[in-house]
DRENDO-1510 file (C-alpha; in Angstrom, 1 decimal, always signed):
<recs>
REC; n; res; u; v; w
REC; 1; MET; -58.0; -113.8; -96.3 .
REC; 2; ARG; -54.4; -114.3; -95.1 .
REC; 3; ARG; -54.6; -117.9; -96.4 .
REC; 4; GLN; -55.8; -116.7; -99.9 .
REC; 5; VAL; -52.9; -114.2; -100.1 .
REC; 6; GLU; -50.4; -116.9; -99.1 .
REC; 7; VAL; -51.8; -119.4; -101.7 .
REC; 8; SER; -51.8; -116.7; -104.4 .
REC; 9; LEU; -48.2; -115.8; -103.8 .
REC; 10; ARG; -46.9; -119.4; -104.0 .
REC; 11; GLY; -44.2; -119.9; -106.5 .
REC; 12; LEU; -42.6; -116.5; -106.0 .
REC; 13; ASP; -39.1; -116.5; -104.6 .
REC; 14; ILE; -40.0; -114.6; -101.5 .
REC; 15; ASP; -40.1; -115.0; -97.7 .
REC; 16; LEU; -43.8; -114.6; -96.7 .
REC; 17; HIS; -44.9; -113.5; -93.2 .
REC; 18; ALA; -48.4; -112.8; -92.1 .
REC; 19; ALA; -49.8; -110.8; -89.2 .
REC; 20; ALA; -53.0; -111.3; -87.3 .
REC; 21; ASP; -53.6; -107.7; -86.5 .
REC; 22; GLY; -52.3; -104.2; -87.1 .
REC; 23; TYR; -50.1; -104.2; -84.0 .
REC; 24; GLU; -48.4; -107.4; -85.1 .
REC; 25; ALA; -48.1; -106.0; -88.6 .
REC; 26; VAL; -46.2; -102.9; -87.4 .
REC; 27; GLU; -43.9; -105.0; -85.3 .
REC; 28; ALA; -43.2; -107.5; -88.1 .
REC; 29; ILE; -42.6; -104.7; -90.7 .
REC; 30; SER; -40.2; -102.9; -88.3 .
REC; 31; ARG; -38.3; -106.2; -87.5 .
REC; 32; LEU; -38.2; -107.7; -91.0 .
REC; 33; ARG; -38.0; -104.6; -93.2 .
REC; 34; PRO; -39.7; -106.2; -96.2 .
REC; 35; ASP; -39.4; -105.0; -99.7 .
REC; 36; VAL; -43.2; -105.4; -100.3 .
REC; 37; VAL; -46.1; -105.3; -97.9 .
REC; 38; VAL; -49.6; -106.6; -98.8 .
REC; 39; LEU; -51.7; -104.6; -96.4 .
REC; 40; ASP; -55.4; -105.3; -95.6 .
REC; 41; ILE; -57.0; -102.1; -94.6 .
REC; 42; GLY; -59.5; -104.0; -92.4 .
REC; 43; LEU; -57.0; -105.3; -89.9 .
REC; 44; PRO; -58.2; -105.6; -86.3 .
REC; 45; GLY; -56.4; -103.6; -83.6 .
REC; 46; ILE; -55.0; -100.6; -85.6 .
REC; 47; ASP; -56.3; -100.6; -89.1 .
REC; 48; GLY; -54.2; -100.7; -92.3 .
REC; 49; TRP; -54.3; -97.0; -92.8 .
REC; 50; GLU; -52.6; -96.5; -89.4 .
REC; 51; VAL; -50.1; -99.3; -90.2 .
REC; 52; LEU; -49.3; -97.6; -93.5 .
REC; 53; GLU; -48.8; -94.2; -91.8 .
REC; 54; ARG; -46.4; -95.7; -89.2 .
REC; 55; LEU; -44.5; -97.6; -92.0 .
REC; 56; ARG; -44.0; -94.4; -94.0 .
REC; 57; ALA; -43.0; -92.4; -90.8 .
REC; 58; ASP; -40.2; -94.8; -90.0 .
REC; 59; PRO; -37.0; -94.2; -92.1 .
REC; 60; GLU; -36.2; -97.9; -91.9 .
REC; 61; THR; -39.4; -99.0; -93.5 .
REC; 62; ALA; -40.5; -95.9; -95.5 .
REC; 63; LEU; -39.3; -97.3; -98.8 .
REC; 64; ALA; -41.2; -100.6; -98.6 .
REC; 65; ARG; -43.6; -101.0; -101.5 .
REC; 66; VAL; -47.2; -101.3; -100.3 .
REC; 67; LEU; -50.2; -103.0; -102.0 .
REC; 68; VAL; -53.4; -102.1; -100.2 .
REC; 69; LEU; -56.2; -104.7; -100.1 .
REC; 70; THR; -59.7; -103.6; -99.2 .
REC; 71; ALA; -63.3; -104.8; -99.5 .
REC; 72; HIS; -64.3; -101.3; -100.3 .
REC; 73; ALA; -64.4; -100.6; -104.1 .
REC; 74; GLU; -65.5; -96.9; -103.8 .
REC; 75; PRO; -63.3; -94.4; -105.7 .
REC; 76; GLU; -62.8; -92.5; -102.5 .
REC; 77; VAL; -61.0; -95.5; -101.0 .
REC; 78; ALA; -58.7; -95.8; -104.0 .
REC; 79; ALA; -58.0; -92.1; -103.7 .
REC; 80; GLN; -57.3; -92.4; -100.0 .
REC; 81; ALA; -54.8; -95.3; -100.8 .
REC; 82; VAL; -53.0; -93.1; -103.3 .
REC; 83; ALA; -53.0; -90.2; -100.9 .
REC; 84; ALA; -51.6; -92.5; -98.2 .
REC; 85; THR; -48.7; -93.3; -100.5 .
REC; 86; ALA; -49.7; -96.9; -101.3 .
REC; 87; ASP; -48.0; -98.2; -104.4 .
REC; 88; ASP; -50.9; -100.3; -105.6 .
REC; 89; PHE; -54.6; -100.9; -104.7 .
REC; 90; MET; -56.7; -104.0; -105.0 .
REC; 91; THR; -60.2; -104.8; -104.0 .
REC; 92; LYS; -61.4; -108.1; -102.4 .
REC; 93; PRO; -62.2; -110.6; -103.6 .
REC; 94; PHE; -59.2; -110.6; -105.8 .
REC; 95; LYS; -58.0; -113.0; -108.5 .
REC; 96; PRO; -54.9; -114.9; -107.4 .
REC; 97; GLY; -53.0; -114.3; -110.6 .
REC; 98; VAL; -53.7; -110.5; -110.5 .
REC; 99; LEU; -52.3; -110.3; -106.9 .
REC; 100; LYS; -49.3; -112.4; -107.8 .
REC; 101; ALA; -48.6; -110.2; -110.9 .
REC; 102; SER; -48.9; -107.0; -108.8 .
REC; 103; VAL; -46.5; -108.3; -106.1 .
REC; 104; GLU; -44.0; -109.3; -108.9 .
REC; 105; ARG; -44.2; -105.8; -110.3 .
REC; 106; LEU; -43.7; -104.2; -106.9 .
REC; 107; LEU; -40.6; -106.5; -106.4 .
REC; 108; THR; -39.0; -105.0; -109.5 .
REC; 109; PRO; -36.4; -102.4; -108.6 .
REC; 110; ARG; -37.5; -98.9; -109.2 .
</recs>
């Protein structure tokens, strides 16, 4: 899935970093302080919900825009993403152009 995200976001003027698991994601987000995070809820280690909670709890990363990716299309999961303060929600499999457009929108200043 990481590779699909990377390929989908080619052409955007961004620095792209990927994490293999939730622990690595938390460390990278804390160190890099990205503007946008594409966060897979199904990460090994600590899941994406925990990563999002930690991101929001840290004043240094709390304002990052977050797009949640999940294989679960149930309305409850979308509601959970909104409740967890995700800025966008997308189910897998996704269309590359839709992912790219969403990230571009999230990169736009609020």
